[in-house]
N, CA, C and O atoms as CSV, one atom per row, in Angstrom:
chain,resi,resn,atom,element,x,y,z
A,1,UNK,N,N,1.127,-1.156,-0.073
A,1,UNK,CA,C,0.157,0.343,0.059
A,1,UNK,C,C,1.002,1.489,0.190
A,1,UNK,O,O,2.007,1.789,0.834
A,2,UNK,N,N,0.023,2.182,-0.891
A,2,UNK,CA,C,1.542,4.074,-0.680
A,2,UNK,C,C,0.827,4.442,0.275
A,2,UNK,O,O,-0.240,4.161,0.822
A,3,UNK,N,N,1.681,5.151,0.348
A,3,UNK,CA,C,1.746,6.565,1.794
A,3,UNK,C,C,0.143,7.136,1.246
A,3,UNK,O,O,-0.900,7.161,1.900
A,4,UNK,N,N,0.368,7.546,-0.108
A,4,UNK,CA,C,-1.289,8.371,0.159
A,4,UNK,C,C,-2.277,7.124,-0.340
A,4,UNK,O,O,-1.815,7.110,-1.480
A,5,UNK,N,N,-2.946,6.417,-0.360
A,5,UNK,CA,C,-3.338,5.329,0.107
A,5,UNK,C,C,-3.957,5.390,1.697
A,5,UNK,O,O,-5.024,5.775,2.174
A,6,UNK,N,N,-2.938,4.911,2.153
A,6,UNK,CA,C,-2.499,4.988,3.935
A,6,UNK,C,C,-3.338,6.264,4.375
A,6,UNK,O,O,-4.384,6.323,5.022
A,7,UNK,N,N,-2.493,7.339,3.781
A,7,UNK,CA,C,-3.201,8.616,4.409
A,7,UNK,C,C,-4.875,8.776,4.068
A,7,UNK,O,O,-5.696,9.460,4.679
A,8,UNK,N,N,-5.076,7.925,2.909
A,8,UNK,CA,C,-6.452,8.577,2.698
A,8,UNK,C,C,-7.652,7.454,3.883
A,8,UNK,O,O,-8.591,7.742,4.625
A,9,UNK,N,N,-6.889,6.016,3.473
A,9,UNK,CA,C,-7.893,5.141,4.813
A,9,UNK,C,C,-7.757,5.706,6.026
A,9,UNK,O,O,-8.839,5.790,6.606
A,10,UNK,N,N,-6.617,6.228,6.775
A,10,UNK,CA,C,-6.773,6.457,8.105
A,10,UNK,C,C,-7.680,7.722,8.412
A,10,UNK,O,O,-8.533,7.692,9.299
A,11,UNK,N,N,-7.399,9.029,7.484
A,11,UNK,CA,C,-8.840,10.090,7.096
A,11,UNK,C,C,-10.362,9.719,7.300
A,11,UNK,O,O,-11.281,10.134,8.006
A,12,UNK,N,N,-10.131,8.423,6.036
A,12,UNK,CA,C,-12.070,8.138,6.375
A,12,UNK,C,C,-12.265,7.164,7.297
A,12,UNK,O,O,-13.394,6.676,7.342
A,13,UNK,N,N,-11.494,6.792,7.992
A,13,UNK,CA,C,-12.053,5.808,9.371
A,13,UNK,C,C,-11.510,6.868,10.431
A,13,UNK,O,O,-11.825,6.504,11.564
A,14,UNK,N,N,-11.022,7.684,10.427
A,14,UNK,CA,C,-10.954,8.304,11.912
A,14,UNK,C,C,-11.876,8.820,12.587
A,14,UNK,O,O,-12.694,9.484,11.950
A,15,UNK,N,N,-12.039,8.707,13.917
A,15,UNK,CA,C,-13.342,9.164,14.756
A,15,UNK,C,C,-12.788,9.473,15.975
A,15,UNK,O,O,-12.484,8.628,16.818
A,16,UNK,N,N,-12.595,11.120,16.137
A,16,UNK,CA,C,-12.779,11.389,17.044
A,16,UNK,C,C,-12.664,10.899,18.946
A,16,UNK,O,O,-13.690,11.059,19.607
A,17,UNK,N,N,-11.738,10.489,19.463
A,17,UNK,CA,C,-12.442,9.712,20.543
A,17,UNK,C,C,-12.607,10.636,21.438
A,17,UNK,O,O,-13.263,10.092,22.327
A,18,UNK,N,N,-12.303,12.213,21.866
A,18,UNK,CA,C,-12.439,13.134,23.048
A,18,UNK,C,C,-13.035,13.902,22.763
A,18,UNK,O,O,-12.680,14.755,21.950
A,19,UNK,N,N,-14.281,13.868,23.395
A,19,UNK,CA,C,-15.308,15.575,23.484
A,19,UNK,C,C,-14.456,16.865,24.262
A,19,UNK,O,O,-14.273,17.086,25.459
A,20,UNK,N,N,-14.025,17.606,23.035
A,20,UNK,CA,C,-13.586,19.225,23.347
A,20,UNK,C,C,-14.491,20.288,24.719
A,20,UNK,O,O,-14.296,20.998,25.706
A,21,UNK,N,N,-15.332,19.820,24.008
A,21,UNK,CA,C,-16.660,20.778,24.639
A,21,UNK,C,C,-18.094,20.560,24.905
A,21,UNK,O,O,-18.849,20.544,23.933
A,22,UNK,N,N,-18.535,20.402,25.999
A,22,UNK,CA,C,-19.989,19.691,26.062
A,22,UNK,C,C,-20.106,20.330,26.895
A,22,UNK,O,O,-19.299,20.823,27.683
A,23,UNK,N,N,-21.837,20.412,26.726
A,23,UNK,CA,C,-22.932,20.951,27.922
A,23,UNK,C,C,-23.377,20.247,28.505
A,23,UNK,O,O,-23.223,19.231,27.827
A,24,UNK,N,N,-23.997,19.904,29.563
A,24,UNK,CA,C,-24.590,18.872,30.564
A,24,UNK,C,C,-25.091,18.930,31.436
A,24,UNK,O,O,-24.508,18.592,32.466
A,25,UNK,N,N,-26.691,19.476,31.484
A,25,UNK,CA,C,-27.724,20.240,32.303
A,25,UNK,C,C,-27.510,21.267,32.585
A,25,UNK,O,O,-28.314,21.982,31.986
A,26,UNK,N,N,-26.832,21.866,33.210
A,26,UNK,CA,C,-26.334,22.659,34.156
A,26,UNK,C,C,-24.715,23.338,34.219
A,26,UNK,O,O,-24.225,24.007,35.128
A,27,UNK,N,N,-24.166,22.960,33.068
A,27,UNK,CA,C,-22.776,22.779,33.357
A,27,UNK,C,C,-21.972,23.343,32.085
A,27,UNK,O,O,-22.575,24.247,31.508
A,28,UNK,N,N,-21.122,23.100,31.709
A,28,UNK,CA,C,-19.886,23.457,30.418
A,28,UNK,C,C,-19.080,22.255,31.151
A,28,UNK,O,O,-18.857,22.397,32.354
A,29,UNK,N,N,-18.535,20.828,30.357
A,29,UNK,CA,C,-17.874,20.223,30.397
A,29,UNK,C,C,-16.619,20.382,29.446
A,29,UNK,O,O,-16.683,20.109,28.247
A,30,UNK,N,N,-15.516,20.827,30.045
A,30,UNK,CA,C,-14.006,20.911,29.268
A,30,UNK,C,C,-12.790,20.320,29.335
A,30,UNK,O,O,-11.930,20.588,30.174
A,31,UNK,N,N,-12.684,19.372,28.303
A,31,UNK,CA,C,-11.439,18.547,28.137
A,31,UNK,C,C,-10.188,19.514,28.943
A,31,UNK,O,O,-10.198,20.697,28.602
A,32,UNK,N,N,-9.238,19.157,29.863
A,32,UNK,CA,C,-8.346,19.916,30.144
A,32,UNK,C,C,-7.502,19.656,29.528
A,32,UNK,O,O,-6.850,18.622,29.666
A,33,UNK,N,N,-7.228,20.819,28.403
A,33,UNK,CA,C,-5.604,19.948,27.510
A,33,UNK,C,C,-4.792,20.348,27.355
A,33,UNK,O,O,-4.223,20.412,26.265
A,34,UNK,N,N,-4.405,20.791,28.423
A,34,UNK,CA,C,-2.800,21.705,29.697
A,34,UNK,C,C,-2.581,19.840,29.868
A,34,UNK,O,O,-1.502,19.680,29.296
A,35,UNK,N,N,-2.949,18.733,30.245
A,35,UNK,CA,C,-2.809,17.547,30.625
A,35,UNK,C,C,-2.360,16.617,29.272
A,35,UNK,O,O,-1.727,15.568,29.399
A,36,UNK,N,N,-2.610,16.940,28.495
A,36,UNK,CA,C,-2.650,15.686,27.276
A,36,UNK,C,C,-0.953,15.990,26.960
A,36,UNK,O,O,-0.259,17.001,27.063
A,37,UNK,N,N,-0.714,14.754,26.579
A,37,UNK,CA,C,-1.459,13.695,25.494
A,37,UNK,C,C,-1.130,12.727,26.984
A,37,UNK,O,O,-1.348,11.547,26.709
A,38,UNK,N,N,-0.824,12.836,27.975
A,38,UNK,CA,C,-0.727,12.412,28.991
A,38,UNK,C,C,-1.785,11.556,30.256
A,38,UNK,O,O,-1.718,10.456,30.804
A,39,UNK,N,N,-2.666,12.641,30.331
A,39,UNK,CA,C,-3.766,12.411,30.845
A,39,UNK,C,C,-4.937,13.061,30.469
A,39,UNK,O,O,-4.807,14.162,29.935
A,40,UNK,N,N,-6.304,12.509,30.673
A,40,UNK,CA,C,-7.425,12.618,30.076
A,40,UNK,C,C,-8.550,13.362,31.229
A,40,UNK,O,O,-9.205,12.599,31.939
A,41,UNK,N,N,-8.688,14.492,31.337
A,41,UNK,CA,C,-9.440,15.368,32.913
A,41,UNK,C,C,-10.340,16.047,31.795
A,41,UNK,O,O,-10.305,16.458,30.635
A,42,UNK,N,N,-11.125,15.906,32.839
A,42,UNK,CA,C,-12.308,16.703,32.215
A,42,UNK,C,C,-12.901,17.592,33.515
A,42,UNK,O,O,-13.301,17.036,34.538
A,43,UNK,N,N,-12.901,18.870,33.353
A,43,UNK,CA,C,-13.568,19.825,34.309
A,43,UNK,C,C,-14.622,20.531,33.905
A,43,UNK,O,O,-14.887,21.208,32.912
A,44,UNK,N,N,-15.176,20.225,34.904
A,44,UNK,CA,C,-16.776,20.747,35.267
A,44,UNK,C,C,-17.012,22.080,35.500
A,44,UNK,O,O,-16.701,22.456,36.631
A,45,UNK,N,N,-17.375,22.727,34.914
A,45,UNK,CA,C,-17.667,24.591,35.460
A,45,UNK,C,C,-19.373,24.963,35.085
A,45,UNK,O,O,-20.052,24.983,34.058
A,46,UNK,N,N,-19.572,25.196,36.334
A,46,UNK,CA,C,-20.173,25.519,36.660
A,46,UNK,C,C,-20.850,27.243,36.964
A,46,UNK,O,O,-22.019,27.531,37.219
A,47,UNK,N,N,-19.628,28.202,36.826
A,47,UNK,CA,C,-19.556,29.366,37.494
A,47,UNK,C,C,-18.875,30.305,35.447
A,47,UNK,O,O,-18.270,30.119,34.391
A,48,UNK,N,N,-19.452,31.005,36.065
A,48,UNK,CA,C,-18.697,32.553,34.518
A,48,UNK,C,C,-17.574,32.714,35.004
A,48,UNK,O,O,-16.743,33.023,34.151
A,49,UNK,N,N,-17.114,32.622,36.226
A,49,UNK,CA,C,-15.692,32.670,36.347
A,49,UNK,C,C,-15.046,31.719,36.263
A,49,UNK,O,O,-13.871,32.025,36.063
A,50,UNK,N,N,-15.328,29.914,36.352
A,50,UNK,CA,C,-14.777,29.210,36.242
A,50,UNK,C,C,-14.048,29.022,34.909
A,50,UNK,O,O,-12.902,28.602,34.744
A,51,UNK,N,N,-15.038,29.460,33.887
A,51,UNK,CA,C,-15.319,29.514,32.144
A,51,UNK,C,C,-14.049,30.553,32.286
A,51,UNK,O,O,-13.161,30.178,31.520
A,52,UNK,N,N,-13.822,31.266,32.725
A,52,UNK,CA,C,-12.819,32.203,32.726
A,52,UNK,C,C,-11.537,31.942,32.781
A,52,UNK,O,O,-10.756,32.068,31.838
A,53,UNK,N,N,-11.195,31.467,34.190
A,53,UNK,CA,C,-10.285,30.175,34.938
A,53,UNK,C,C,-9.595,29.977,33.656
A,53,UNK,O,O,-8.617,30.584,33.220
A,54,UNK,N,N,-10.384,28.864,33.039
A,54,UNK,CA,C,-10.374,27.650,32.009
A,54,UNK,C,C,-9.947,28.116,31.319
A,54,UNK,O,O,-8.779,27.728,31.328
A,55,UNK,N,N,-10.158,29.196,30.165
A,55,UNK,CA,C,-9.316,30.336,29.637
A,55,UNK,C,C,-7.850,31.019,29.806
A,55,UNK,O,O,-6.766,31.027,29.223
A,56,UNK,N,N,-8.441,31.562,30.901
A,56,UNK,CA,C,-7.066,32.360,31.330
A,56,UNK,C,C,-6.000,31.077,31.580
A,56,UNK,O,O,-4.811,31.113,31.265
A,57,UNK,N,N,-6.536,30.184,32.077
A,57,UNK,CA,C,-5.135,28.943,32.443
A,57,UNK,C,C,-4.437,27.931,31.457
A,57,UNK,O,O,-3.591,27.067,31.689
A,58,UNK,N,N,-5.320,28.470,29.779
A,58,UNK,CA,C,-5.008,27.800,29.076
A,58,UNK,C,C,-5.285,25.921,28.659
A,58,UNK,O,O,-4.697,25.217,27.838
A,59,UNK,N,N,-6.604,25.531,29.780
A,59,UNK,CA,C,-7.059,24.775,29.799
A,59,UNK,C,C,-7.882,24.393,28.039
A,59,UNK,O,O,-7.858,23.385,27.333
A,60,UNK,N,N,-8.276,25.213,27.941
A,60,UNK,CA,C,-9.057,25.247,26.563
A,60,UNK,C,C,-7.551,25.773,25.653
A,60,UNK,O,O,-6.685,26.516,26.114
A,61,UNK,N,N,-7.559,25.171,24.313
A,61,UNK,CA,C,-6.876,25.465,22.965
A,61,UNK,C,C,-7.526,25.223,21.864
A,61,UNK,O,O,-8.531,24.600,21.523
A,62,UNK,N,N,-6.776,25.814,21.423
A,62,UNK,CA,C,-7.335,25.275,19.524
A,62,UNK,C,C,-8.411,26.701,19.485
A,62,UNK,O,O,-9.116,26.948,20.463
A,63,UNK,N,N,-8.432,27.513,18.335
A,63,UNK,CA,C,-9.617,28.223,18.131
A,63,UNK,C,C,-10.588,28.027,18.258
A,63,UNK,O,O,-11.186,28.719,19.082
A,64,UNK,N,N,-11.571,26.627,17.283
A,64,UNK,CA,C,-12.840,26.359,17.930
A,64,UNK,C,C,-13.692,26.750,19.102
A,64,UNK,O,O,-14.766,27.346,19.183
A,65,UNK,N,N,-12.538,26.012,20.344
A,65,UNK,CA,C,-12.705,25.256,21.156
A,65,UNK,C,C,-12.804,27.074,21.846
A,65,UNK,O,O,-13.870,27.385,22.377
A,66,UNK,N,N,-11.872,27.950,21.791
A,66,UNK,CA,C,-11.837,29.125,22.391
A,66,UNK,C,C,-12.794,30.075,21.976
A,66,UNK,O,O,-13.253,30.937,22.725
A,67,UNK,N,N,-13.156,29.902,20.572
A,67,UNK,CA,C,-14.427,30.800,20.148
A,67,UNK,C,C,-16.053,30.386,20.799
A,67,UNK,O,O,-17.089,31.018,21.001
A,68,UNK,N,N,-15.640,29.089,20.965
A,68,UNK,CA,C,-17.646,28.465,21.770
A,68,UNK,C,C,-17.525,28.938,22.695
A,68,UNK,O,O,-18.103,30.003,22.912
A,69,UNK,N,N,-16.501,28.183,23.888
A,69,UNK,CA,C,-16.442,28.581,25.378
A,69,UNK,C,C,-16.495,29.440,26.011
A,69,UNK,O,O,-16.675,29.371,27.227
A,70,UNK,N,N,-16.305,30.842,25.149
A,70,UNK,CA,C,-17.227,31.838,25.971
A,70,UNK,C,C,-18.769,31.999,26.121
A,70,UNK,O,O,-19.496,32.522,26.967
A,71,UNK,N,N,-18.968,31.332,24.947
A,71,UNK,CA,C,-20.604,31.358,24.097
A,71,UNK,C,C,-21.496,30.722,25.319
A,71,UNK,O,O,-22.590,31.133,25.703
A,72,UNK,N,N,-20.614,29.421,25.917
A,72,UNK,CA,C,-20.846,28.483,27.035
A,72,UNK,C,C,-21.066,29.462,28.428
A,72,UNK,O,O,-22.047,29.540,29.167
A,73,UNK,N,N,-19.618,30.250,28.487
A,73,UNK,CA,C,-19.826,31.320,29.788
A,73,UNK,C,C,-21.200,32.165,29.356
A,73,UNK,O,O,-21.934,32.419,30.312
A,74,UNK,N,N,-21.551,32.532,28.341
A,74,UNK,CA,C,-22.896,33.443,29.066
A,74,UNK,C,C,-23.889,33.086,28.620
A,74,UNK,O,O,-24.847,33.801,28.324
A,75,UNK,N,N,-23.775,31.619,28.479
A,75,UNK,CA,C,-25.420,30.899,28.771
A,75,UNK,C,C,-24.805,30.480,30.025
A,75,UNK,O,O,-25.897,30.662,30.563
A,76,UNK,N,N,-24.065,30.085,30.998
A,76,UNK,CA,C,-23.399,30.114,32.279
A,76,UNK,C,C,-24.368,30.988,33.203
A,76,UNK,O,O,-24.995,30.532,34.159
A,77,UNK,N,N,-24.393,32.396,32.742
A,77,UNK,CA,C,-24.437,33.316,33.431
A,77,UNK,C,C,-26.253,34.169,33.125
A,77,UNK,O,O,-26.896,35.120,33.570
A,78,UNK,N,N,-26.378,33.291,32.304
A,78,UNK,CA,C,-27.878,33.407,32.446
A,78,UNK,C,C,-28.633,32.158,33.607
A,78,UNK,O,O,-29.476,32.191,34.503
A,79,UNK,N,N,-28.140,31.570,33.242
A,79,UNK,CA,C,-28.087,30.132,34.521
A,79,UNK,C,C,-28.084,30.884,35.739
A,79,UNK,O,O,-29.003,31.108,36.527
A,80,UNK,N,N,-26.893,31.230,35.747
A,80,UNK,CA,C,-26.512,31.935,37.368
A,80,UNK,C,C,-27.866,33.323,37.861
A,80,UNK,O,O,-28.037,33.610,39.046
A,81,UNK,N,N,-28.396,33.774,37.116
A,81,UNK,CA,C,-28.697,35.002,37.040
A,81,UNK,C,C,-27.852,35.891,36.704
A,81,UNK,O,O,-28.311,36.960,37.108
A,82,UNK,N,N,-26.505,36.121,36.000
A,82,UNK,CA,C,-25.910,37.071,37.033
A,82,UNK,C,C,-25.382,37.713,35.595
A,82,UNK,O,O,-24.209,38.058,35.455
A,83,UNK,N,N,-26.312,37.827,34.609
A,83,UNK,CA,C,-25.766,38.442,33.366
A,83,UNK,C,C,-26.375,39.772,33.279
A,83,UNK,O,O,-27.582,39.981,33.404
A,84,UNK,N,N,-25.134,41.006,32.972
A,84,UNK,CA,C,-26.055,42.272,33.128
A,84,UNK,C,C,-26.018,42.211,31.672
A,84,UNK,O,O,-25.145,41.740,30.944
A,85,UNK,N,N,-27.547,42.989,31.268
A,85,UNK,CA,C,-28.022,43.127,30.104
A,85,UNK,C,C,-27.664,44.881,29.987
A,85,UNK,O,O,-27.990,45.728,30.818
A,86,UNK,N,N,-27.138,45.039,29.097
A,86,UNK,CA,C,-27.179,46.302,28.900
A,86,UNK,C,C,-27.622,47.121,27.765
A,86,UNK,O,O,-27.354,46.800,26.607
A,87,UNK,N,N,-28.195,48.016,28.022
A,87,UNK,CA,C,-29.185,48.877,27.133
A,87,UNK,C,C,-28.918,49.801,26.851
A,87,UNK,O,O,-28.799,50.626,27.757
A,88,UNK,N,N,-28.653,50.251,25.401
A,88,UNK,CA,C,-28.637,51.788,24.891
A,88,UNK,C,C,-29.804,51.970,24.497
A,88,UNK,O,O,-30.700,51.159,24.263
A,89,UNK,N,N,-29.741,54.039,24.367
A,89,UNK,CA,C,-30.831,54.919,24.616
A,89,UNK,C,C,-30.966,54.448,22.544
A,89,UNK,O,O,-31.868,54.930,21.859
């Protein structure tokens, strides 16, 4: 088998084994990417501060995850009732 065929076979059969970001009931569950590849650990975040800390400490990496995580943080703010709504005149 040549290299190109092998690469295509691997690409077509690849299924990610880890979920990086998911919503679970009232919390955000994030893969702690600081520990990869040696350990797989998930952070369960229930507060906006927890989400901010995960971003600051680089537990979340990669543009897609860094992009969606703050949106989930906004959802947590709504759940917490701590979201401030700004109104403009």
